[in-house]
C-alpha positions, -999 to 999 in steps of 0.1 A, spaced: -465 -695 -400 -461 -661 -402 -426 -645 -394 -429 -609 -380 -405 -580 -387 -388 -560 -367 -409 -532 -370 -443 -554 -360 -425 -567 -330 -412 -530 -320 -448 -517 -328 -465 -543 -309 -441 -537 -278 -450 -496 -279 -482 -510 -269 -470 -520 -233 -449 -489 -232 -477 -467 -240 -495 -485 -213 -473 -484 -186 -472 -446 -190 -508 -448 -181 -510 -480 -157 -478 -478 -140 -487 -444 -128 -516 -456 -106 -494 -488 -93 -469 -469 -83 -478 -433 -72 -518 -434 -68 -512 -446 -33 -488 -421 -24 -510 -393 -38 -539 -403 -14 -523 -409 14 -497 -376 15 -514 -350 -6 -551 -361 -5 -550 -372 35 -568 -402 30 -559 -426 56 -537 -455 47 -566 -479 56 -591 -463 36 -568 -455 8 -560 -493 8 -597 -500 6 -600 -480 -28 -576 -505 -47 -591 -532 -32 -631 -524 -40 -623 -508 -72 -600 -533 -87 -628 -561 -76 -651 -540 -97 -627 -541 -125 -617 -573 -126 -656 -580 -133 -657 -555 -164 -629 -576 -181 -650 -602 -193 -674 -578 -201 -654 -562 -222 -639 -596 -234 -675 -604 -244 -683 -573 -262 -650 -575 -282 -658 -612 -291 -689 -604 -302 -674 -579 -330 -670 -590 -362 -636 -579 -379 -637 -547 -397 -612 -531 -427 -587 -527 -397 -590 -559 -379 -612 -568 -345 -590 -553 -317 -568 -527 -329 -595 -500 -334 -612 -506 -301 -577 -506 -285 -568 -472 -300 -597 -449 -295 -602 -465 -256 -564 -456 -252 -573 -420 -256 -598 -425 -230 -579 -440 -205 -552 -409 -209 -576 -388 -201 -591 -406 -171 -554 -413 -161 -553 -372 -153 -585 -371 -136 -577 -398 -108 -546 -376 -98 -568 -350 -88 -595 -348 -61 -617 -319 -55 -632 -332 -21 -630 -312 9 -641 -338 34 -633 -373 39 -662 -388 27 -663 -367 -5 -626 -376 -6 -633 -412 -4 -665 -410 -32 -645 -389 -61 -611 -414 -55 -635 -445 -57 -659 -432 -88 -631 -417 -107 -606 -450 -102 -636 -476 -109 -645 -454 -143 -603 -457 -150 -606 -492 -148 -632 -495 -170 -614 -476 -199 -584 -497 -190 -600 -529 -197 -610 -516 -231 -578 -507 -238 -555 -535 -226 -583 -567 -234 -579 -558 -272 -541 -552 -272 -535 -585 -252 -557 -604 -274 -541 -587 -306 -509 -608 -296 -524 -640 -304 -537 -630 -339 -505 -616 -354 -484 -653 -355 -489 -687 -336 -455 -695 -344 -437 -704 -309 -405 -684 -314 -422 -655 -328 -446 -655 -300 -418 -657 -272 -399 -626 -292 -433 -610 -291 -433 -613 -255 -398 -603 -248 -407 -572 -268 -440 -565 -249 -418 -567 -216 -398 -546 -231 -419 -518 -236 -433 -522 -203 -400 -523 -185 -390 -493 -205 -421 -473 -195 -413 -486 -154 -383 -472 -161 -389 -436 -173 -418 -433 -152 -400 -445 -121 -372 -419 -128 -387 -387 -138 -422 -388 -123 -417 -377 -88 -387 -353 -96 -411 -333 -122 -440 -336 -98 -417 -318 -73 -404 -290 -99 -441 -275 -93 -438 -269 -59 -475 -277 -51 -481 -318 -59 -517 -308 -67 -507 -295 -100 -478 -317 -102 -495 -348 -104 -523 -340 -130 -496 -319 -152 -470 -347 -152 -499 -375 -157 -513 -357 -187 -476 -355 -205 -472 -392 -195 -509 -399 -211 -495 -383 -242 -471 -403 -245 -489 -435 -241 -519 -425 -267 -489 -419 -292 -476 -451 -285 -503 -467 -289 -513 -453 -322 -480 -471 -333 -492 -502 -326 -522 -495 -344 -506 -486 -373 -480 -513 -380 -492 -545 -371 -520 -568 -386 -543 -593 -374 -534 -622 -395 -549 -653 -375 -585 -661 -381 -605 -691 -365 -618 -720 -392 -649 -714 -407 -663 -742 -385 -651 -730 -352 -681 -723 -333 -691 -690 -322 -716 -696 -295 -731 -665 -271 -711 -657 -243 -728 -660 -209 -718 -663 -175 -719 -702 -181 -695 -704 -209 -673 -679 -192 -668 -707 -164 -666 -730 -190 -638 -715 -207 -615 -717 -176 -624 -748 -163 -618 -764 -196 -585 -749 -200 -559 -762 -173 -533 -737 -194 -554 -710 -184 -567 -721 -151 -529 -724 -143 -521 -690 -157 -548 -674 -132 -538 -688 -102 -502 -679 -105 -510 -644 -118 -527 -640 -83 -492 -644 -65 -473 -631 -86 -486 -599 -100 -497 -590 -59 -461 -592 -52 -449 -571 -81 -475 -545 -75 -467 -541 -37 -432 -539 -45 -437 -512 -69 -459 -492 -45 -439 -496 -12 -407 -486 -26 -412 -449 -24 -421 -453 13 -389 -476 19 -365 -447 2 -382 -420 22 -386 -436 58 -359 -467 56 -334 -450 37 -341 -415 48 -340 -398 18 -370 -398 -10 -349 -384 -38 -328 -418 -40 -358 -432 -56 -353 -421 -93 -317 -434 -90 -325 -466 -70 -354 -470 -96 -329 -462 -127 -306 -492 -117 -330 -517 -106 -354 -514 -135 -325 -509 -159 -311 -543 -150 -345 -558 -154 -343 -553 -190 -312 -577 -190 -334 -604 -181 -363 -595 -206 -334 -594 -236 -322 -628 -220 -353 -644 -220 -359 -654 -256 -328 -676 -252 -333 -690 -219 -366 -704 -235 -352 -717 -267 -327 -735 -244 -354 -744 -214 -386 -737 -226 -413 -714 -212 -421 -734 -183 -389 -742 -169 -375 -704 -178 -407 -691 -157 -395 -712 -126 -357 -702 -128 -369 -666 -128 -392 -671 -99 -369 -684 -80 -340 -660 -84 -365 -632 -72 -375 -651 -42 -337 -660 -34 -332 -624 -38 -357 -610 -17 -353 -632 11 -316 -623 15 -326 -581 12 -351 -589 38 -327 -607 65 -298 -583 60 -294 -550 76 -307 -519 57 -280 -506 33 -285 -487 4 -259 -506 -19 -272 -542 -9 -307 -529 -8 -303 -517 -49 -283 -548 -59 -304 -574 -41 -336 -553 -56 -323 -555 -89 -316 -591 -93 -349 -593 -77 -362 -571 -106 -343 -592 -133 -355 -625 -116 -394 -614 -120 -391 -598 -151 -385 -630 -171 -420 -648 -160 -437 -620 -168 -425 -620 -199 -432 -650 -208 -467 -650 -193 -479 -631 -226 -469 -659 -243 -484 -682 -223 -517 -664 -224 -518 -666 -264 -507 -699 -262 -540 -709 -240 -563 -691 -262 -549 -714 -292 -551 -743 -264 -588 -734 -255 -595 -739 -294 -582 -772 -298 -600 -787 -264 -633 -771 -271 -636 -762 -311 -643 -729 -297 -620 -696 -301 -624 -672 -279 -594 -644 -280 -611 -621 -261 -632 -638 -234 -599 -656 -227 -574 -628 -224 -603 -606 -201 -601 -639 -178 -566 -639 -174 -571 -601 -169 -595 -608 -143 -569 -625 -124 -545 -596 -125 -571 -571 -116 -578 -593 -81 -537 -599 -77 -537 -557 -84 -562 -554 -56 -547 -579 -28 -518 -556 -35 -536 -523 -27 -552 -537 -2 -514 -549 17 -499 -517 6 -527 -495 25 -541 -518 53 -506 -529 56 -493 -493 61 -522 -484 85 -513 -520 104 -479 -512 112 -487 -479 123 -474 -458 94 -481 -419 96 -480 -395 69 -450 -374 65 -437 -382 102 -407 -399 118 -417 -437 118 -415 -458 147 -388 -491 146 -418 -513 143 -432 -491 116 -400 -495 95 -396 -531 101 -432 -536 87 -427 -517 54 -396 -537 50 -416 -570 55 -444 -556 29 -412 -547 1 -393 -578 7 -412 -608 28 -443 -609 10 -428 -610 -24 -405 -640 -20 -431 -659 -3 -458 -649 -31 -433 -659 -62 -426 -690 -46 -462 -702 -44 -464 -691 -82 -431 -710 -88 -449 -741 -73 -481 -737 -93 -465 -735 -128 -442 -763 -117 -468 -786 -110 -500 -776 -124 -489 -760 -162 -494 -789 -187 -487 -770 -220 -453 -779 -233 -437 -763 -260 -435 -795 -278 -472 -804 -270 -481 -767 -281 -463 -770 -318 -480 -805 -319 -516 -792 -310 -510 -762 -337 -505 -787 -367 -536 -803 -359 -554 -771 -356 -535 -763 -390 -550 -796 -404 -585 -788 -391 -585 -756 -410 -574 -773 -441 
């Protein structure tokens, strides 16, 4: 099996670094842009995230079928699509942070259309990038290492964007100018990062000549999911884990502004909490080598559950809040990183079970679950704020402050506990079983 160089691992991780400079903006700040700048009602803003993410979720399998139908070219099968789409995605990211609408209807219509198109661009960037991880290597430890570098890239992007985005926006005075200008700067970083991934990685894993390449249909998508227990488990887990992660990212700016009383605290809290999360990612390969991927993921989930639960029960205090939030981020960063290794393993598992290898469609179906989770997070964030009585740029009632705290801490604690239970009882692909499976696949190819 191919051993990767440090340059290849870093370059692969840069893909998620670039991804984060465009994706994280939408997850962390677009709701704030809609409610406080464009003046869209919180409930309506939540609907934008919910319905557009459902639409995006169905775009991922379409992207997967298009990509799977391609034959590898001079530069591979996945890398060219990934890089070209990243340029388009950067442009679309800027457009989402503009809204020329004058009426409530026109504002909503512009937001829906632009965010739906953005989601399509994201699918054609992220599906080939995620699929790329399965064809770089099949070595268990190398895949775990790749997952760690990918999570470092993702956490690094989240750390930087969380610390500098709002201060840069505020420098412009007018947020209608600040948001798109800063988004353009972030998008440029994203393009450069994807170019480094495109340039310095190679696709070396190919299916055997006798592996079937059947036509992708709705029926084959269903078969792909329900004949692949590992993939189905990841889908169920992701609905809870990603919705918990994203609602935390969306609501922390509201908690700082209203519960803590100072939105200027946001960069400092983000710097400490997300910076600490990198420690979990760094420790991930050693934890996996000792406990295996499955048990390490469960441990990470439970650490986050305990931290979020204590944080919710304690009175609001910037110091305890920040420390416990950091512990929660460390916990969730571990299974989030391992997930990418799980996905690559499930692609091999599907080939082993059925004799058909579908990198693009498997990853896109998994990404479908991520989009579904993101839609749930957007719905809970927007509708949740409306339900608890949030009014933009006004002093909030005690009930509203408690509601913001519940959305930020209580929901993630419950959702991540469910995710841990799903992995513990349903995931059936141990590292030992995976190694045996790969030997059998290699024997088939030979």
